[in-house]
N, C-alpha and C positions, 0 to 999 in steps of 0.2 A: 597319591593318597587315596585309600579306600574310603567308602562312604561312612564306615564306623568312625574312623579317625577324623574325617571331615566334620561329622556331627559332634564329635567330642571337642574339637577345636572351637566350633561355634558355641557349644554349651559353656565352655570355660570363659569365653568372652562375655556371654550373657550373665554368668554368675558373678563375674568381676563387677559389672554394672550394678547388679542387684545388691551385692554385698556393700558396695559404696553407698547405695541408697539406704540400706539398713543402718550403716554406721552414722550417716547424717541424721536420720530420724531418731535413732537411739540417743544421740547427743542432744538433739532438740528437746526430746521428751524429758531427759534427765535435767536439763537446764530449767525447763518449765516447772518440773516438780520441785526442784531446789528453791526456785523463786517462791513457789506457793508455800513451801514449808517455812521459809523465812518470814513470809507475810503472816502466816498463822501464828508464828512465835511472837511477832510484833503485836498482833491483835490480842494475844493472850496476856501480854504485858501492859496493855493499854488500861488506864485507870477507869475511864468511862465506858459503860456497856454500849452506848449508842455509837461511840467512835469505833469500838471493836466490830460491831455489826456492819458499819459502813466500810471498814477495811476489808472484811470478808466478802462483802458484795463486790467491791472493786477487784478483789483477787479473782472471783468467779468470772467477772466480766473480762478480765485479762486473759484467763484461760480460754474463754469462748472466742475472744478476738484473735487469739493466736492458734486457734483450731486444735486444741489439745485432744479432745475426744476423737476428732477425725484422725489425727496422727497416731493415736493409740490403736485405733482400728486398722489404719493403713499399714502400720508396722507388722501387725499380725498377718496381714495379707502378703507382705514382702517376705516374711519368714516362710510362709507356705510356698512362695515362688522360688525361694532359694532352695528349698527341698526338692521341688519338682516344678520347674517354670513352665513347661509345655508338654504336650503329649503327641503332637502330630506336626508334620510339615506338609504343606500343599504347594505344589508348583503349578501355577495357573497362568495361561496366556490369554488375555481377553481378545475377543474377535476384533480384528483390525490393528492389533498391536504385534510387534515382533519381539518386544522385551519380555522375558520370563520374569514372573514375580513369585518369589518364595515367601510363603506366609507361615509363621509358626503360631499355633493355636494352643492356648492354655486355659486354665480355670479362670485366670484374671488377665486383663490386658496390662501392658506396661509400655509407656512411651518415655524416651530419654528426655533430658532437659533441653536438648536441641530439637525436641518434638519429633524425633524419628520413632516410627511405630515399630517397636521391637517384638512385642508379643500381642496377638489379637485375642480378644475375649471369645469364649465359646459361644456367646450369645450374638456375636457380630454376624452381619449378613454373609460374609465370605466363609465363615466357619461351617455354614450349612453344606458346603461342598464335601466336607469330611463325613457328615452324617448321611447325606443323600446318595453318595457314590462310593461303593466299596472298593473301587479300583480305578485306575486312570480311564478317563472317558472323554472322547471328542464331543464337541457340542454340549458340554456341560453348562449349567447356568445357576445363578443364584439371584435373589431379589433383594432390593433394599428400598427404604422409604426416602423420598426426596421432597423438598418443598416446591410447591407450585410457584413459578417465578412471579406471576401476577398476584397470587393470593398465598403469601408465605405461611399463613396459618393452616393451610390445607396440605396434607401429606399425600404424595402420589407414589404408588408402588412402581418401581422400575426394575428391569431385568438386565443382568450382565451375562452375556454368553461368551464362551471361549472353550479352550481345551485344557482339561485337567491332566497334566502330564505325569504327576507323581502324587501319590497319597502314601505318606510314610508314617507308620506308628513308631513313636520314640518312647522308650521305657526309661524313665529317670526316677531314681529314689535316693533320698539322702544326698542329693547333689551329685550322684554318680550315674553315668550312662550305663544302663544294664543291657539294653538291646535296641536294635534298629531293624524294623521289619518293613520292607518295601511293598507297596501296592497290595496291602491286606494279606500278606503271606501268613501272618499270624492269625489264622481264621478262628482260633479258639479263644480269642481275647475276651469275648463275652462269657463263655463257659468258665474260663479261668477266674474271671472277676467274681462270678456268682458263686463258684465253689469255695472261694475264699471268704465269702460272707459269713459272719458269725451269728447273724440274727440278733434280736434284742433291740437294735436301733436301726433306723433307716440310714442309708448312706447315699451320697450323691452318685449319679450314673453318668457324669459329664463325658467320660472317655468312652462309654459303651452305649450311648443312646442309639437306638435303632431308627431306621428311616421312618417307620410308621409312628414311632414315638415322637420323633423330631417334627413330623408333620403336625401333630397335635400341639406340641409345645409352641410352634411358630404360627399356629392358625389364627385367622382373623379375630382380633380381640373384641370386635364390635358386633359379634353374632353370638347366638346361643349354641355353644359347642357341647354336644352330648356324646360322651365316650362310653361305649359298652366294652369293658375290658374284663377278661376272665381272671380268675385268681392267679396271682403271680405275674400279671402282665405289666405291673409297675404303675398302676393308676395313681396311687397317692404320690409316688415319686414323680410321675409326670406332672401332677398338679403343682407341686412346689417348684419344679424346674420351670414350668410355664410361668408361674408368678415371677420368678427371678428374671426370665426373659422379658416379660411384659414391663416390669419396673425398669429394665435396662433400655428397651427399645422405645417405649412410650412414656418415658419418665416425666414429660411435661403434662401428661393427662392421667395416666394410671399410676397411682402412688400407693405406698403402704398405708397411709392414713385415710385413703378412700376406697380401700379394698377389704373385703370380708371373706374369710374362710369358714365355711360351715361344715361340721362333721356331726356324726350321730352320738358320739360318746366323748366324755372328757378324756378317756384313755387315749383315743386317737388324736385328740387335740394336743395332748401332752407328748404323744409318740413322735410327732413331727417337729416338736419344738427344738430339739437339739440339732436337727439338720438344717434348720432355716438360716442360722448365721453362716454356715458353710457356703450358702448360696447368696450371701449378702442381703438377707432379709432379717430385719431386727425389730420392727414395730408393727408388724402385720396384726390386725385384729382377728382373733380366732375364737370361735364359740360354738357350742351346741345350739340347735334351734331353740330349745327350751330357755337356755340362759339368755340368748339374744332377745327373745320376746319379753321375758321378765324384766331385764335391765332397761329395755326400751320403754316399756310401759311405766316402770317406776321413775324413769328419768323425767317423765312429764308430771311427776307429783301424784300419780295415781297409785292406789293401793291394790296389791294382788297377792293373796296368800295362796301359794302354789305348792301342791304336793302331788307328784306324778301318780296318776291312778293306775289301776290294773289293766294290762292289755287284754283285749278280748277280740274274738273273731266274728262277732255277731254282724248281721246285716246292717244294724244301725250304725256301727263304726264304719262300714264300707260306705254307707250313705253319706257320712260326714266327709268322706274323701271323694265326693262326687261334685261335678260342676253345678248340679242342681242345688246342692246344699249351700255352696258358696254364693250362688245367685240369690238364694233365699235370705242369706245374711245381708247382702247388699240391699235387697228390696226392703227388708225389715228396717235397716238403717235409714233408707230413703224415706220410708213412711214415718219413722220416728222424727227425722229432721223436719218434715212437713208439719207434723203435729205440734212440735215444739215451737216452730216459727209462727204457725197459725196462732198459738196461744200468746206469743210475744206481740204479734201484730195486732191482736184484738185487745191488748191491754190499754188502759187509759193513757199511760205515759208515752206509748209508742208514737201515736199520731201527734200528740202535743209537743213532743221533743223532736219530731221529724226524723226518727231513727232510720226510716226507710232509705234515706239518702246514703247511709253507710252500707246497708245490705245490697243496694243496687250496684255497688262497685265490685262486689265479690259474690255473685249469686251462686256460683258453683263451688265455693269453698266449703270445707267441712263445717258441720253445724256449730261445734264448740269453738272453732276458730272465729266464726261469725259472732257468736255470743261474746267471746272475749274482746273482739274489736268494738262491739257496742259498749261493753263495760269500760274499756279504756277511754273511749271518747266521752262517755258520760262522766267518768271520774275526772277526766281532764277539765271538763266544764265546771264540775263541782270544785275542783282545786282552784280554778280561776276565781270563782265566786268567793270562796273562803279567803283567798288572798286579798281580794278587794274589800271584803267585810272587815278584815283586820285593819285596813287603812281607813275604815269608816265611810266607804263610798256607797255601799249597798246595804239594803235590809233584806232579811229572809222573807221570801214570798212564795207564791204558788209554783213558780218555775223551779225554785230551789227544791221545794218539796217533791216535785215530779222527778227531778234528777236523783234525789235521795232514794225515792221508791224504786226507780229504775235500777240504780246501782245495787240496792239490796236484793231485788228479785233476780237480776242477772248474776250476781255473785252467788246466790243460792243455787241457781241452775248449774253453775260451774262446779261448786262445791259438792253438789249431789251426784255429779257424774261418776258412776261406778261401773266400769266395763264388765266386770264379772257378774254383778247383779243384773245388768242389762242383757247379758248373754243368757242368763238363766230365764229372764223374761222372754227372750227370743225362743228358747227351747220349748217353753210352755205354749207359746203362740203356735209353734210348728206342730206340737202334739195335737192341739185342737184343730188346726187347719187340715192336717193330714189324717186325723183320727188314727194315730199310730203311736206306739211306744218308742221313744227315743231316749236311749240311756244317757243319763247325766248325773254324775255324783258331785254334789256341791258341798264343800269347796274343793274337794280332791279331784281336780281336773286331770284328765289324761292329755296327751300331746295334741290330739285332734281338737279337743275343746279349748286348749290354750291358744291354738292357732285361730279358732273361731273368735275368741275374745280379742285377739290382736286385730283381726280384720274389722270387727265391729268398731273397735276403738280408733282404728286408722281412718275408716270411712267417716266417723262422726267427729273426730278430733284432729286427725292429721298428725300421726306420730313422728314422722321424719319429714321436715321440709324438703322440697325438691333439690335445693342447693346443697343439702347435707346427705343426700342419698348416695349409695355406694356406686362408684364408677365401674367396678368389676366385682362379681361375686363368684366364688368357687364353692361347689358342693361336693364333698367326698362321701363315699358310701351312699350315694344318692338313691339307691333302690329302697332304702329304709325310711324314706320320707314320703308321705302321702301327698295327694294332689292339693289338699288344703294347706300343707306346708309350703308347697311351691307358690301358692297364692301369696303367702307371707313374704317369701323370698322375692317375688316379682315386685311387691310393694316397697321393698327397701332398696331396690336397684334402680339406678338412673339409666333407663334404657335397656337394651338387650345384650349387654356385655356380661356373659356368664360362661363358666366352664363347669359342666356337670358330669361327674364320673361315678360309675357304679357297675355292678354285675347282677343282672336279673337272677342268676343262679345262686346268688348269696342273699336273696331277699328272704330272710329267715323268720320274719314276724308271722304270726298267725294271720291267715287271710291276707296274703301278700298285698301290699299297698300298691305296688307298681308291677303289673304283669307284662307290660310292653312299654318301651320308651316313647312310643307314639302317643301313649296316654297323656304325656306332658303337653302335647299340642292343644289339649283342651283348656289349658291354663296359659301357656306361653304362646308367643306369636309364631305360628307354624312357618311363616315366610322367613323368619330369622334363624331357623334351626339348621345346623349342620350335624351330621351323624358320622362318628368314627367307630371302627370296630377293631379290637385287638384280641385275637383268639389264642395267640401263643402265650404259654405260661413260661416265662423266662426264669422265674425263681426256683421252681421245683424240678427235681430230676425227672427224666422221662418215665421211669418206673413208678414213681409216686403219683405223678399227675395222671397217668393212664389208669392207675388203680382208683384214684378219686373220680375220674371220668366215668368209670363203670357204675359208680353209685348213681350218677345222674341218668345214665343210659337206661336204667330200669323204668324210667318214666318218659315215654316217647314224645310227650309234649314239650319237654325241655329243649331249648335251642341254645345257641352260643356256647357249644361244648368246647372245652379247652383242647388245644393242640400242644404236644410236647415240643420243647426246644431240644437242640441236639446235645443234650448233656446226660450222659449215662450215670447210673448210680446203683445203690443197693435196692433190692426188692423190699417192699414193705413186709414187716414181720408180724404175723398174727399168733398170739399165744393165749391158750386157754388157762384159766386159773380157778381154783376152788376156794381160795382164801384171799381176801383183799390185802390182808397184812403180808402174806407171802408174795403176792404180786408186787407190792410196793418194794419189798425187800429185793426182789429180782430186778426191778427197775433201777434201784440204787446200784446194784452190781454192774448193770449195763452202763450206767452213767460213768462209773469209775473206770470201766474198761475203755469207753469212748474217750475219756479225758486223760488217758495215759500219755498221750502225746503232748500234754500240757499246753495245747493251743487254746486261745480264747474262743469260747462259743457259748451261746445262750441255748439252754435246753428247757423245754416246757413239758410239764405234766398237766394234761388237761383233764379236769374233773367235771363230768356232766351233772352230778348230783350235788346240789348246794348243801344238802344235809350231811354229806360225807366229807366236806372240805376239811373240817377239823380233824377227823380221823385220819385222812390221808396225810395231813400235815404232821400229825403225831407219829405215824408210821415212818415218814421220811426222816424226821428228827431222830427217832429211835435207831435208824440205820446210818446216822452220821451225816445226813444232808439237811441243811437249814435253808429251805427255799425262800425265795421272795414271793409273797402272796400278792397277786394283782387284784385290786378292787376298783371301783368306779372312779376313785380319785387318784389312782396311782400315777406317778409322774417321774419316777427315778429309773428310767430304762438304761440298761448297760448292755455291752456286747459280750458279757460273760455271766455265768451263774445259772442256777436252776430256778425256774419260775413255776409256781403253782397257780394255774389259771382256771377260773370257772369257765365252763364251756360257753356261756352266754356272753363272755367278755373277750373272747379270743379273736373275733373277726378283725381283720386289718393288721394283725401282728404277724411276725414271722420269727422262726427259730431254726437254728441249725438242726436240732433233733427234737422230735415230738413223740411223747408217750401219751396215748389216748387210753384212759382207764374206764373199762366197763361200759362200752356203748351198746347196752342191751336194749331189748324191745321195750323195757319199762321206760327208758328215757328217750328212745328213738323208735317209736312205732313205725310200721311200714306205711309211710305217706310222703307226699312231696316235700312238706316242710322238714321232716326228719332227714330226708335225702340231702336237702340243701345244707342243713346244719352239719351233717357228717362230712359233706364235701368241704365246708369251711374248715372243719377241724383237721382233716387230712392234708389240705393244701397249705397249711401253715408251715409245713416242714420244708426245709431247704435241701437237706442231704439224707435224713433218715426218718423213718416212720415206724413206730412199734404200737401195736394195738393189743391190749390185754382185755379179754372178754371172759365172762362167766357163763356157764350153761351152754346152750346152743348158740352158734354164731348168728348174729343178726343177719337176716336175709339181705339186707341192704349192702352188707359187706362181702357177700358171697361173690366170688369171681368166676365161678363155673357157668 
């Protein structure tokens, strides 16, 4: 029997087991749903509303007790496994053993009812052999976590060494074996997978994770991992695969409910949403930094009217992203704490009620945490006196009056705490202290000021208790967050468990906030930082990424330039036009030509000029194309269709084909920021790039 027949026989055996599992689950789910429907019918026919409510509650408890939600989710996984149960076979002989172990690795693990491990999960330790070794390798190894015998709560990393005798790619689709490729003979597996991408939505890369990506995904979760990855290196994809790996491997510590994913726009937050369930991530908290700050502050009952201010590149904004500015906030807060506590300590009631005994227990706690503790104890004593008074045991006296005054004053201090007004006071204080103008538009805060408000509120109030801080934080498009933003992120994290991903060459804000990843060491613990670098652009064809690279090369100071992957494609096409309407008409003709094969693909028309969006939309519609317009709240990403995308919102997205409309000097003057913006636009394309320009070609796009 040849190896294809051998693998097909094995596949049929696995499919038989999986289909039996599917049948069992389907029957279980149908029975549960039928019981639930009968129960609802009975509840609807019940005369008393209270009885009906009790019946429905009992039904819901029954569904929970019999794991209905889990079974519904699990049957979806089994359906995926029936379609394609695994993608590789690894033959491995551990050192000191003579018996060969054949391991099949898939998107999900599966163990039979007699506990035989039939399929291993891609996140399992042994699966790393597939990602780390492209061919059979003697003295191969993988690591796993084991419990310390004496201290079972401590995990110890151990290494298994041995010989990898076979690394077999197995192509299964619709339950059919399409191909078997021994020892990485199918070297264009990655190229083929990428060329088949349609754009529009992220997809998992479980079968094609590269060794450098795998190293990041499986890296130490208790350190600050900073990843510099060029456009198309898979940063966002790595981030969500890493989360899936962490939730699987460290499930008792790092969980979805104590993990936070921060990104710079709601578009990117929504962009990853459809991919997360594919990686068994369902309840992960995702947010922009602005939304996180606002929700956290408001959750403490504090008011904050926020409207994002205008970005600017003045020195004052850079100052707000300096360690000196952050230290000034902390010092101001410390002075404010001392001043308020001095006032409380000098009050008449403080000594008479001996309130100092409470403060001595928490001298380092945030100011308003201390005030709240004082008020709780004062109100407790007031409550006791009022209870006794009702029983006729005590009369109101001086002690009661002191308590009432203390409660009133402490309550006023709590009620009057307004972090935005206090931040405004801080800015005025800093202006006088430094004898300098510091821009501050109240109440229309920009993100820097919003971060300042958060830090001030956290120092004085304690916005997130230590026990509620996030066990792990992931920051995507990290180059677009300033140092003051990382101070906020540090304050919401419990320790140094972070994954920070970005590309310095895509830092497109005026007066780039992060010029070097080493800058973060001024805020984060340098001893806890690991650096990773991915220079290969997997997404984009060699021709497109080399074209985009030449834009950056016009500025010698730029580093981390992209390297092409081994995927050939069409050269970028530059077309001059004299009428925008005619240009859009030609774009539509090209779209129709590209789509003649009727394959699914997402196509982007990138518009640099916000004032021209409506005109471009009208021209597209006049030519028979009704595009999807992407705005800041857009969330309906699909792998097909034409998208009209404002240039400032295109970062982080990808499309099969990109049309860039009129990147003239008016919108992209020759400077470093424009070069980065153009690099972002061009590198969104997976397979084709067309650039329509009016007048003279922008020098940034010149290839000569």
